[in-house]
N, C-alpha and C positions, 0 to 999 in steps of 0.2 A: 391510518394504516402504517404499520412499521415497515420500513424499507431502507435499502442501502443503494445509493446511486453514485458510481464512480465517475470521475472526469479527469482530464489532464493528460491523457496518453497522446502519443503521436510519434513522429519520426524525428530522431535526433542523431547527430554525428557522434562518433566516439569522443569521449572527453566532455561532452555536453551535459546539461542538466535538465531535469523535468521535475515538476511538482504535481503529484497526484492528490486528488481530494475525494473524500467519500462523505456525502451528505447522509447523515444517519439520524433520522427522525424517530421519535418514540421510545428513546432509551433514557434511563437515569445515567446520564453520560459519564460522569466522573467515577462511577462505581463499577464500571463494566470493563472487562478485558476486551480489547479490540486488536485485530490482526490485519496485516497485509500479507497475502499469499501471492504466488505467481506460478504459472505453468508455461514452460517453454515448449516449443514444438517437439513432439516426440518424447517428452519427459514428464515425470510425475509432478504433481502439485507440491510445492514446498513453501514452508513458512519463511517469509522475508523478515518481518519485524513485528513485534508485539508490544503493546503497552497495557499493563494491568490496571485494575481499579485503583491500586495504591500508587501508581505512577512508575513502577519498575518497567524496564524495557528488556527485551530479548531480541537478538537479531541473528541472522545467518552469517556465518564466517565470511561468506563470499561478498557481503555488502558492508562489512565492518569498516567504519571510517568514511564511508561514502553515502550511506542512506541514513536518514533521520526520521523517526516517526513522531508525530505530535498531534494533539487534539485541542479543539477549541469548543468548550461547552456552550459558550454563548452563540456561536455559529452552528453548533452541532455538526462539526466536521472532524474527520480523521484524515490527516495529511501524511504524505510520504515525500519528503524532499530527497531527490536522487541526484547526486553529483558524480562527476567523473564516470559517466556511463560507459559501459563496455558492450561489445556485440553480444556477449553471453548474458547480458541483462535483458535481451529481447524475450518478451513473454507477454501473456495476458495477465494483468495484475487484478487481484480480487480483494475487496474489502470483506471482512468476516467478523461478525459479532454473534457469539453463541451459535445457534442453528441457522442463522441467516447469512446469506451470501448475496453480494451484488452480482451484476451481469458481467462485470469485468471491463477493463480498458486496456487496449493494446499499446504496448511500448515497443518500438522498433529502433534499435541502435545500429546504424549502418552509415558508411560513407558513400 
């Protein structure tokens, strides 16, 4: 069964780092566009970062230079390395591939 399962969220202080991981079984991994989205409290869902089948990346201006998306076809994971986290990064983060979405993992940035 095709599914997406996120992990790695939690509470972190401003300036800290977290690494999110999405286990994505059932895909032709390296040919598929894969996204991380997030939804902050009271705000709309936004695209955080994307990696295409060809390896190109696209990211939100708000995370430029701080977040990095990567994928590991052998492990079938899509990762999001988040550095220098800010309170405004607090959100539920979702892995998305085509029509499929994970259930999300909560990231809270607070002192």
